C-alpha positions in Angstrom: 135.9 72.8 153.2 137.1 76.3 152.9 136.1 78.6 150.1 139.0 80.1 148.0 139.6 83.8 148.0 139.0 84.0 144.3 135.6 82.4 144.7 134.8 84.8 147.5 135.8 87.8 145.3 133.6 86.4 142.5 130.6 86.2 144.8 131.1 89.6 146.1 131.6 91.0 142.5 128.3 89.3 141.4 126.4 90.6 144.5 127.6 94.1 144.2 126.9 94.3 140.4 123.4 92.9 141.1 122.7 95.4 143.8 123.9 98.2 141.6 121.6 97.0 138.7 118.7 97.1 141.1 119.5 100.5 142.5 117.8 102.5 139.8 114.4 101.2 140.8 114.5 103.1 144.1 115.9 106.3 142.6 113.8 109.3 141.4 114.0 110.1 137.6 116.2 113.2 138.4 118.6 110.9 140.4 118.6 108.3 137.6 119.7 111.0 135.2 122.3 112.4 137.6 124.0 109.0 138.3 123.3 107.5 134.8 127.0 107.1 134.1 127.6 105.1 137.2 124.6 102.6 136.8 125.0 99.6 134.6 121.3 99.4 133.5 118.1 101.5 133.9 115.1 100.7 136.0 112.9 97.8 135.3 110.3 98.6 132.6 106.8 98.4 134.1 104.0 96.5 132.2 100.8 98.1 131.0 98.9 96.6 133.9 101.1 98.5 136.2 101.4 101.9 134.5 98.3 102.0 132.4 98.0 101.9 128.6 96.7 99.9 125.7 97.6 96.5 124.3 96.4 95.4 120.9 97.3 92.4 118.8 96.6 92.7 115.0 96.4 89.9 112.4 97.1 90.4 108.8 94.1 89.1 106.8 95.7 86.3 104.7 92.5 85.7 102.7 92.4 89.4 101.9 96.1 89.3 100.9 95.4 86.4 98.6 92.4 88.0 97.0 94.3 91.3 96.4 97.1 89.3 94.7 94.5 87.4 92.5 92.9 90.8 91.6 96.2 92.2 90.6 97.0 89.1 88.7 93.6 89.2 86.9 94.2 92.8 85.8 97.7 92.2 84.5 96.5 89.1 82.7 93.7 91.0 81.0 96.3 93.7 80.1 98.4 91.0 78.5 95.3 89.8 76.6 94.5 93.3 75.3 98.1 93.8 74.1 97.6 90.7 71.9 94.1 91.8 70.9 92.4 89.0 72.7 89.1 89.7 74.6 89.9 90.5 78.2 86.7 88.7 79.3 88.5 85.5 78.5 90.1 85.8 81.9 88.3 85.4 85.2 88.9 84.4 88.8 87.8 80.9 89.6 88.5 79.9 93.3 92.2 80.4 94.1 93.3 80.8 90.5 92.9 83.0 87.4 91.5 81.0 84.6 92.0 82.1 80.9 89.9 80.4 78.3 91.3 80.7 74.7 90.0 78.1 72.2 92.3 79.3 69.4 95.7 77.5 69.8 97.6 80.2 67.9 96.3 82.9 70.3 97.0 80.7 73.2 100.6 80.1 72.2 101.0 83.8 71.5 99.7 85.0 74.9 101.2 82.2 77.1 104.7 83.7 77.3 103.2 87.1 78.2 101.3 85.5 81.1 104.4 83.5 82.3 106.3 86.8 82.4 103.9 87.9 85.2 105.7 85.6 87.5 107.8 87.2 90.4 110.8 85.4 91.7 110.5 84.5 95.5 114.1 83.9 96.2 116.3 80.8 95.9 116.2 77.3 97.3 119.5 75.6 97.6 122.0 75.5 94.8 120.4 78.7 93.3 117.2 77.1 92.3 114.7 79.9 91.9 111.0 79.6 92.7 108.1 81.8 91.4 105.0 83.2 93.1 102.7 81.8 90.4 102.4 78.5 88.6 101.1 78.6 85.1 99.6 75.3 83.5 97.8 74.7 80.2 95.1 72.0 79.7 93.3 71.8 76.4 92.1 75.4 75.8 92.5 76.7 79.2 95.4 78.6 80.9 95.4 78.3 84.7 97.4 80.6 86.9 97.7 79.5 90.5 99.4 81.2 93.4 102.2 79.1 95.0 102.6 78.7 98.8 106.2 80.1 98.5 104.9 83.3 96.8 102.1 83.7 99.4 104.5 83.1 102.3 106.9 85.7 100.9 104.0 88.1 100.2 102.8 87.7 103.9 106.3 88.4 105.2 106.5 91.5 103.1 103.0 92.6 104.1 103.8 92.3 107.8 107.1 94.2 107.5 105.4 96.9 105.5 102.5 97.1 108.0 104.9 97.5 110.8 106.5 100.5 109.2 103.0 102.0 108.3 101.7 101.3 111.9 104.8 103.1 113.3 104.1 106.1 111.2 100.4 106.1 112.2 101.2 105.8 115.9 103.5 108.7 115.6 100.6 110.8 114.5 98.9 110.0 117.9 101.9 111.2 119.8 102.3 108.3 122.3 105.6 108.1 124.0 107.7 104.9 124.0 105.3 102.7 122.0 106.2 99.1 121.5 105.5 97.8 118.0 106.8 94.4 117.0 106.1 91.3 115.0 104.7 88.3 116.8 104.7 85.0 114.8 104.4 85.1 111.0 101.2 87.1 110.5 100.7 89.2 113.7 101.7 92.6 115.1 101.8 93.6 118.8 101.2 97.2 119.6 101.6 98.5 123.2 101.1 102.0 124.0 101.8 103.2 127.6 99.5 105.9 129.1 96.8 105.6 126.3 93.7 104.7 128.4 91.1 104.9 125.6 92.3 103.3 122.5 89.2 104.3 120.3 91.2 106.6 118.0 94.1 104.2 117.9 91.7 101.4 116.9 90.5 103.6 114.1 94.1 104.3 113.0 95.2 100.7 113.1 92.1 98.8 112.0 91.7 100.8 108.8 93.5 99.6 105.7 93.3 103.3 104.3 93.3 102.1 100.7 92.2 105.2 99.0 91.3 105.5 95.3 89.5 107.9 92.9 86.7 106.7 90.6 84.2 108.1 88.2 80.5 107.5 88.9 78.4 105.8 86.3 75.1 107.8 86.3 73.5 105.5 83.8 73.3 102.6 86.5 70.7 102.5 89.2 72.6 102.2 92.6 69.6 100.1 94.0 69.7 97.6 91.1 72.1 95.0 89.9 75.5 96.4 88.8 76.7 95.4 85.4 80.3 94.3 84.7 82.8 97.1 85.3 80.6 98.8 87.8 80.5 98.4 91.6 77.7 99.4 94.0 79.4 100.9 97.1 77.9 102.3 100.3 78.5 105.8 101.5 80.7 106.2 104.5 78.6 108.8 106.3 75.3 109.4 104.5 74.0 105.8 104.1 73.4 106.3 100.4 74.6 103.9 97.6 76.8 104.8 94.6 77.4 103.2 91.2 81.2 103.4 91.0 83.3 102.4 88.0 85.5 99.5 88.9 88.5 101.1 87.0 90.6 103.2 89.3 91.0 106.6 87.8 93.8 107.7 90.3 95.4 105.3 92.8 95.8 106.6 96.4 99.5 106.1 96.4 99.7 109.3 94.2 98.9 111.4 97.2 101.9 113.5 98.5 100.2 115.0 101.6 96.9 115.3 103.5 95.9 117.8 106.3 92.9 118.3 108.3 91.3 121.8 108.5 88.1 123.7 108.2 86.1 125.1 105.3 86.4 128.9 105.6 82.8 129.4 104.3 80.8 126.6 106.2 83.3 126.1 109.1 82.9 122.3 108.7 85.9 120.0 109.2 87.6 119.0 105.8 90.7 117.1 104.7 92.8 118.9 102.1 95.1 116.7 99.9 97.8 117.2 97.4 98.9 114.8 94.6 102.5 114.1 93.5 103.6 115.2 90.1 102.2 112.3 88.1 99.0 112.2 90.2 98.5 116.0 89.6 98.8 115.5 85.8 96.3 112.5 85.9 94.0 114.7 88.1 94.1 117.5 85.7 93.4 115.3 82.7 90.3 113.6 84.4 88.8 116.9 85.7 89.3 118.4 82.3 87.6 115.5 80.4 84.8 115.0 82.8 83.4 118.4 83.7 79.8 118.0 85.1 80.2 114.3 86.1 80.4 113.2 89.7 83.8 112.0 90.9 83.9 109.5 93.9 86.6 109.5 96.5 86.7 105.9 98.0 88.3 104.7 101.2 88.3 101.0 102.0 85.4 100.2 99.9 83.2 103.2 101.1 82.5 106.4 99.3 83.7 109.4 101.4 82.3 112.0 99.0 81.2 112.2 95.3 81.4 115.9 94.3 80.6 117.0 90.8 83.6 118.4 88.7 82.7 122.0 88.0 86.0 122.9 86.2 89.4 121.5 85.4 91.6 121.4 88.5 95.2 121.8 87.4 97.0 122.5 90.6 97.0 118.9 91.9 95.1 119.9 95.1 91.6 119.0 96.4 89.6 118.6 99.5 87.4 115.9 101.0 84.3 117.2 102.8 81.4 115.3 104.4 79.8 114.7 107.8 83.2 114.7 109.6 83.9 115.5 113.2 87.2 117.4 113.8 88.7 114.2 115.3 87.5 112.0 112.3 89.1 114.5 109.9 92.4 114.3 111.9 92.3 110.5 111.8 91.6 110.4 108.1 94.5 112.9 107.4 96.8 110.8 109.5 95.7 107.6 107.6 96.3 109.2 104.2 99.8 110.6 105.2 101.1 107.3 106.5 100.0 105.3 103.5 97.8 102.4 102.8 98.3 99.0 104.4 99.1 96.2 102.0 96.4 94.0 103.5 93.5 94.5 106.0 94.5 94.2 109.7 92.1 92.7 112.1 92.3 93.5 116.0 92.0 90.0 117.5 92.9 91.1 121.0 92.6 94.3 122.9 93.3 95.1 126.6 93.6 98.6 128.2 94.3 99.6 131.7 93.7 103.1 133.2 96.5 104.9 135.0 94.6 104.9 138.4 94.3 101.1 138.3 97.9 100.8 137.3 99.1 102.8 140.3 96.8 100.9 142.6 98.4 97.7 141.3 101.9 98.9 142.0 100.9 100.0 145.6 99.2 96.7 146.2 102.1 94.7 144.9 104.6 96.6 147.1 102.3 96.2 150.2 101.6 92.6 149.7 105.2 91.8 148.9 106.5 93.5 152.0 103.9 91.7 154.2 104.7 88.3 152.6 108.5 89.1 153.1 107.9 90.0 156.7 106.0 86.8 157.4 108.6 84.6 155.8 111.4 86.4 157.6 109.5 86.0 161.0 109.1 82.2 160.3 112.7 81.7 159.7 113.7 83.6 162.8 111.2 81.6 164.8 112.4 78.2 163.4 116.2 78.9 163.4 116.9 81.9 165.7 120.2 83.8 164.7 120.8 81.2 161.9 117.5 82.2 160.5 118.7 85.7 160.2 121.6 84.6 157.9 119.0 82.8 155.8 117.0 86.1 155.7 119.9 88.0 154.5 120.2 85.6 151.6 116.4 86.1 150.9 116.8 89.8 150.8 119.7 89.4 148.5 117.6 87.1 146.3 114.9 89.6 145.9 117.4 92.5 145.1 119.3 90.3 142.6 115.9 89.2 141.0 115.0 92.8 140.3 118.6 93.7 139.2 118.6 90.8 136.6 115.2 91.7 135.4 116.6 95.2 134.7 119.7 93.7 132.9 117.6 91.5 130.7 115.3 94.4 129.8 112.3 92.4 131.0 108.9 94.0 131.7 107.6 93.7 135.2 103.8 92.9 135.3 101.5 92.3 138.2 101.8 88.4 137.8 105.5 89.2 137.7 105.3 90.7 141.1 103.4 87.7 142.3 106.2 85.6 140.9 108.8 87.6 142.9 106.7 87.2 146.1 106.1 83.4 145.5 109.9 83.2 144.7 110.6 84.4 148.2 108.6 81.7 149.8 110.0 78.9 147.5 113.6 80.2 147.9 113.2 79.4 151.7 113.0 75.7 150.8 116.7 75.4 150.1 117.6 77.0 153.5 115.1 74.7 155.3 116.7 71.7 153.6 120.2 72.7 154.5 119.5 73.5 158.1 117.6 70.2 158.5 120.7 68.4 157.2 123.0 70.2 159.5 120.9 69.5 162.5 121.0 65.7 161.5 124.8 65.8 161.2 125.2 67.6 164.5 122.8 65.1 166.2 125.1 62.3 164.8 128.0 63.8 166.5 129.8 65.8 163.7 131.9 68.9 164.5 130.7 72.4 163.4 132.6 72.7 160.1 132.0 69.0 159.2 128.3 69.3 159.9 128.1 72.4 157.8 130.0 70.8 154.8 128.1 67.5 154.9 124.7 69.2 155.4 125.3 71.5 152.4 126.7 68.6 150.2 123.7 66.2 151.1 121.1 69.0 150.4 122.8 70.0 147.2 121.5 67.2 145.0 117.9 67.5 146.5 118.0 71.3 145.7 119.1 70.8 142.2 116.5 68.1 141.5 113.6 70.0 143.0 114.5 73.3 141.3 114.9 71.6 137.9 111.4 70.1 138.1 110.0 73.5 139.1 111.9 75.2 136.3 110.4 72.7 133.7 106.9 74.0 134.4 107.9 77.7 134.3 109.9 77.3 131.0 106.7 75.8 129.4 104.6 78.5 130.8 107.0 81.0 129.2 106.8 79.2 125.9 103.1 78.9 125.8 101.9 81.8 127.9 101.2 85.4 126.7 101.5 88.8 128.0 101.6 89.2 131.8 101.6 85.5 132.4 105.0 85.4 130.6 106.2 88.1 133.0 105.3 85.7 135.9 107.2 82.9 134.2 110.4 85.1 133.7 110.5 86.2 137.3 110.0 82.7 138.5 112.8 81.3 136.4 115.2 84.1 137.4 114.1 83.6 141.1 114.8 79.9 141.0 118.3 80.3 139.5 119.2 83.1 141.8 117.9 81.2 144.9 120.4 78.4 144.2 123.2 81.0 144.1 122.2 82.8 147.2 121.3 79.6 149.2 124.2 77.4 148.1 127.0 80.0 147.9 126.3 83.1 149.8 124.5 81.7 152.8 127.1 78.9 153.0 129.9 81.5 152.9 128.3 83.5 155.7 127.6 80.4 157.8 131.3 79.4 157.4 132.5 82.7 158.4 130.2 82.7 161.5 131.6 79.3 162.5 135.2 80.2 162.0 135.1 83.6 163.7 133.2 82.2 166.7 135.5 79.1 166.8 132.5 76.9 167.2 133.1 73.3 167.9 129.5 72.2 167.6 127.0 73.7 165.2 123.6 73.8 167.0 120.7 75.4 165.2 118.0 75.9 167.8 114.6 77.5 167.2 113.8 80.9 168.7 112.7 79.5 172.2 115.4 77.0 172.7 116.4 73.4 171.6 114.4 71.7 168.9 112.3 68.9 170.1 112.1 65.8 167.7 108.8 65.1 166.2 107.3 61.8 167.2 107.4 59.1 164.5 104.3 58.3 162.6 103.4 55.0 160.8 101.9 56.6 157.6 101.8 53.1 155.8 99.4 51.8 158.3 96.7 54.3 157.3 97.5 54.1 153.6 94.2 52.7 152.6 92.2 55.4 154.4 94.5 58.1 152.9 94.2 56.8 149.4 90.5 56.4 149.8 90.0 59.8 151.0 92.2 61.2 148.2 90.3 59.2 145.5 86.9 60.4 147.0 88.1 64.2 146.8 89.5 63.6 143.3 86.3 61.9 142.0 84.2 64.6 143.6 86.3 67.2 141.8 85.9 65.5 138.5 82.1 65.7 139.1 82.4 69.4 140.0 84.4 69.9 136.7 81.3 68.8 134.8 78.6 70.1 137.1 78.6 73.1 137.7 81.8 73.3 135.7 84.6 75.8 135.5 84.0 79.6 135.4 86.2 80.1 132.3 87.7 83.5 132.1 87.7 85.8 129.0 91.1 84.4 128.0 89.6 81.0 127.1 86.0 81.7 125.9 86.5 85.2 124.4 84.3 88.1 124.9 84.4 91.6 126.4 85.3 92.7 130.0 85.0 96.2 131.1 85.8 97.7 134.6 84.1 101.1 135.2 84.2 103.3 138.3 82.4 106.4 139.4 82.7 109.0 142.2 79.1 108.3 143.2 77.2 105.1 143.9 76.1 103.2 140.8 72.5 102.5 139.6 73.2 98.9 138.7 69.5 98.2 137.9 69.4 100.9 135.3 72.8 100.0 133.9 71.8 96.4 133.6 68.5 97.4 131.7 70.5 99.7 129.3 73.0 96.9 128.5 70.4 94.2 128.0 68.6 96.5 125.5 71.7 96.4 123.4 70.8 92.8 122.4 74.5 91.6 122.8 73.7 88.4 124.6 74.0 87.6 128.2 75.4 90.5 130.4 76.9 89.9 133.8 77.5 92.7 136.3 79.6 92.4 139.4 79.7 95.3 142.0 82.6 96.1 144.2 84.4 99.1 145.8 81.5 100.4 148.0 79.1 100.2 145.0 81.2 102.7 143.0 82.8 100.2 140.7 81.3 97.5 138.4 82.8 94.7 136.3 80.8 94.2 133.1 81.2 90.8 131.3 79.7 90.1 127.9 79.7 86.8 126.0 81.6 86.5 122.8 79.6 88.1 120.0 78.6 86.0 116.9 80.9 86.6 113.9 84.6 87.6 113.8 86.9 90.0 115.6 85.2 93.1 114.1 82.0 92.3 115.8 83.7 92.3 119.2 84.9 95.8 118.7 81.5 97.1 117.6 79.9 95.6 120.8 82.6 97.2 122.9 81.8 100.6 121.5 78.1 100.0 122.2 78.8 99.1 125.9 81.0 102.1 126.4 78.3 104.5 125.0 75.6 102.9 127.2 77.7 103.0 130.3 78.6 106.7 129.7 74.9 107.5 129.3 74.0 105.9 132.7 77.2 107.1 134.5 78.3 110.5 133.1 81.5 110.7 135.2 82.5 107.2 134.4 86.2 106.2 134.2 87.0 103.0 132.3 89.8 101.4 134.4 90.2 98.2 132.5 89.0 97.0 129.1 89.6 93.6 127.5 88.4 92.3 124.2 89.5 88.7 123.3 88.2 87.4 119.8 87.4 83.8 118.9 90.8 83.3 117.2 93.0 84.3 120.2 90.8 82.7 122.8 91.0 79.3 121.1 94.7 79.5 120.8 95.1 80.6 124.4 93.0 77.6 125.6 95.0 75.2 123.4 98.3 76.6 124.5 97.5 76.6 128.2 96.3 73.0 128.3 99.3 71.9 126.1 101.7 73.5 128.6 100.2 71.5 131.5 100.4 68.2 129.5 104.0 68.9 128.5 105.0 69.9 131.9 103.7 66.5 133.2 105.7 64.7 130.5 109.0 66.7 131.3 108.7 65.8 135.0 107.9 62.1 134.2 111.1 61.8 132.1 113.3 63.8 134.5 112.3 61.7 137.6 112.6 58.5 135.6 116.2 59.5 134.7 117.2 60.7 138.1 115.4 57.9 140.1 113.6 54.8 138.8 110.6 54.3 136.7 108.2 53.5 139.6 109.3 56.8 141.2 108.3 58.7 138.0 105.0 56.8 137.6 104.2 57.4 141.2 105.0 61.1 141.0 102.7 61.4 138.0 99.9 59.5 139.7 100.0 61.7 142.7 100.3 64.8 140.5 97.1 63.9 138.7 95.3 63.6 142.0 96.7 67.0 143.1 95.6 68.6 139.8 92.1 67.2 139.9 91.6 68.4 143.5 92.9 72.0 142.4 90.5 71.9 139.4 87.7 71.0 141.8 88.6 74.0 144.0 88.2 76.3 140.9 84.8 74.7 140.2 83.7 75.0 143.8 84.8 78.6 144.4 83.9 79.9 140.9 87.2 81.7 140.6 88.0 82.7 137.0 89.8 80.0 135.2 92.0 81.9 132.9 95.7 82.1 131.9 96.7 83.2 135.4 94.9 80.1 136.7 97.1 78.0 134.3 100.0 79.7 135.8 98.8 78.6 139.2 98.3 75.1 138.1 101.7 74.8 136.5 103.4 76.4 139.5 101.5 74.0 141.8 102.7 71.1 139.7 106.3 72.4 140.1 105.9 72.8 143.8 104.2 69.5 144.2 107.0 67.6 142.3 109.5 69.6 144.4 107.9 68.2 147.5 107.9 64.7 146.1 111.6 64.9 145.0 112.6 65.8 148.6 110.9 62.7 149.8 112.1 60.5 147.1 115.6 61.7 147.6 115.6 60.7 151.2 114.1 57.3 150.3 116.9 56.7 147.7 119.5 57.6 150.2 117.9 55.2 152.8 117.7 52.4 150.2 121.5 52.6 149.9 121.9 52.6 153.7 119.3 50.1 154.8 119.2 47.5 152.0 117.5 44.8 154.1 114.8 47.0 155.7 111.2 46.4 154.5 110.2 48.9 152.0 107.1 50.0 153.9 109.3 50.7 157.0 111.8 52.5 154.9 109.1 54.7 153.4 107.8 55.6 156.9 111.3 56.4 158.1 112.0 58.7 155.1 108.8 60.7 155.4 109.3 61.1 159.2 112.8 62.4 158.4 111.6 65.1 156.0 108.2 65.8 157.8 109.4 68.9 159.4 110.9 70.2 156.1 107.6 69.6 154.2 105.6 71.4 156.9 108.0 74.3 157.3 108.4 74.9 153.5 104.6 74.8 152.9 104.1 77.3 155.7 106.8 79.7 154.2 105.2 79.5 150.8 101.7 79.9 152.1 102.8 83.0 154.2 104.2 84.6 151.2 100.9 84.1 149.3 98.3 85.0 152.0 98.8 88.9 151.8 98.5 88.6 148.0 95.4 86.4 148.3 93.6 88.8 150.7 94.7 92.2 149.3 95.9 91.5 145.8 92.6 92.1 144.0 91.0 90.4 141.1 94.2 90.4 139.0 96.0 87.9 141.1 93.0 86.3 142.9 92.9 83.4 140.4 96.5 82.7 141.3 97.0 83.3 145.0 94.1 81.4 146.5 94.4 78.2 144.2 98.2 78.3 144.9 97.6 78.2 148.8 95.1 75.4 148.3 97.6 73.7 146.0 100.4 74.0 148.5 98.3 72.4 151.2 97.2 69.5 148.8 100.8 69.1 147.6 102.2 68.8 151.1 99.5 66.4 152.3 99.9 64.2 149.2 103.7 64.0 149.7 103.2 62.8 153.3 100.1 60.5 152.9 99.7 59.5 149.2 103.1 59.3 147.5 104.5 56.7 149.7 101.5 54.2 149.5 101.5 54.6 145.7 105.2 54.0 145.5 104.8 50.9 147.9 102.0 49.5 145.6 104.1 49.9 142.4 107.2 48.4 144.0 105.3 45.3 145.3 103.6 44.9 142.0 106.7 45.0 140.1 108.5 42.6 142.5 105.6 40.1 142.2 105.6 40.4 138.5 109.4 39.7 138.3 108.9 36.8 140.7 106.2 35.2 138.5 108.3 35.5 135.4 111.4 33.9 137.1 111.8 30.1 136.3 110.8 27.7 139.1 113.6 25.6 140.8 114.6 22.6 138.6 113.2 24.2 135.4 115.3 25.4 132.5 114.2 28.8 131.1 113.6 29.1 127.4 116.5 30.9 125.6 
């Protein structure tokens, strides 16, 4: 079959556009700017693990938001009571509601409309029906004001939107280039800041609510005693003292117009100067005029910054905050006050940072391992198919270029696992070429001419390629849906690579092979290997040894299950939470002293791992009791202790995963694996028959248990990257099974009277070379990554190599016997249900 000229033009146009899209990635910044008008897209954006920077996930405190709304509602309700001359003490907060007790019915009827007016509309629900953010009910002498879910949801949405804008303003104060600040889910905000290695100041900026207010101090109350109603005992921010502060806000912080860091001209200590707006200046003047000689507290997030005594009326609307500040703390405080207060507290539930040195090392490692893997795969193809292997290699090169080009067009971020995805994609893309060449060899051996062998070979391989790639795609799509951060980058590159491999293998390689056959006027299409004609592999009877194979597989799987419980998996920080810090020095480290210093912090079990000629150390600390805030406190203690022991320390990587995010990551990871199994089950059931689907899942379970046993035996971190390896292994394993099943289905149509056990043996022997060659190509692409890739991809590469070996052996030795057992069981079941001769079945 000849390809039309229009199709050829379309292929060429797509290829040229893809190459042009990938071109910016090899140009210098100056060249990119010079040729910007000719380039369709810019270079691929590098993730933080490649260029260094900080990654934080913040969560809006829903409980704090609810409590703030209740407090406001209580104040407004008491204001309504005062207006009607009803004691304000009648209203109080009880659980999640404001309760107003008014025994007198006349007063209750009089104040009820005022309370109902406090409701705020939350939008409309179909046909213009409006909802309210509060629900007011009356029972006997009590009015109950409850917050509605619709109101809380709308308030949460508004709080996140407002927090996004405030965070942007605060980040601008730090001066970080190209920050990424976006909403994640309903109550979270993702902040990624390239190039910011130590996020300590950023954490202070983002973690502080910056709710500032001005209060009078009640000097008649003992700060160490019990506070009466209307007075709060607040701690000092810097001096450790306690202050009896009036609950009533004298001036709200939103009346501030500006704030600047500076130095006291007399004492030369850091201060923060502030200026009120017009209304705030008038209130400030009145308060300072009426309270000369009394202390005036400036409160930030529930702590007293300073409590100076008012010496004289201040009518200019300006003041200053002094205390035990450092210059950096004064700068941070002024930035917080300028950007405004957050509507609700934000909690840092995940924090990761990568130093620029580690990022550049990752890029260099990715390039070197990628090139090494590519060279190994290319060499294998030339060895197996000679000159025809070079055509497949051109397709592989084009596959890699187009993958990078599409990443640039989509604006995707390339991470280190993403590079691993590209490298693995190279190895898996070879599978289509191996299938096609194997089919062409079969057609040539059957006596077909060159063009006929080419067309039939591609057509017969087409359905198998589609089926195998769809099953692999199912796992990567789920990984993208449930993964996070760099692991999603891996899923994106894998998905793009799978789709592009079908284009390059089925269209581009086919077109090149057609042109080669036509221009050479070939009558017969021989595809020899590098050293001459291909020798046929001897036929094996796999079904004869099926009991030994299944017994061995069962033994290994049971042993793996035992290993899963004892000693168990080495769960990474993604799943158990905690703190992980990678530190380096220019001199050899004193690990003994460092261990002693860290153990003296009383932060639980501390694990130290040396590497890099005893100049680098990986510190792991278990999750701290309490919430996310306790994790951050522990991280600061660790950094301080490490700095004391190693003065020239450089923190290359920092990870803090709180209990909330670790539980979610674990749940999402295992859910992705379960859903991948279901998706594969239904697809194979739809494309083949039920016993093929059940057989594939049974073999998959055996493959997965062995892979889990490998993790337990080697002690490799079981984290999100490991989940990516398991999902990819599932896709690869099913890919392998589909190739075998497809050949069985084809043979079932051709040899209807052949015993099923013989047919299985014949089918496996026909695809045996393909299974071995594909696994070799995939393993070759992974070996450089496993050896030189470093810890970041170690938990992916080695398990994948093991998984490829397990998947290949199970396709050859295990899948067939299980399928034979299911087929015989079903046949016997149907035979037993059939009516005996001479009997009449019951209708």
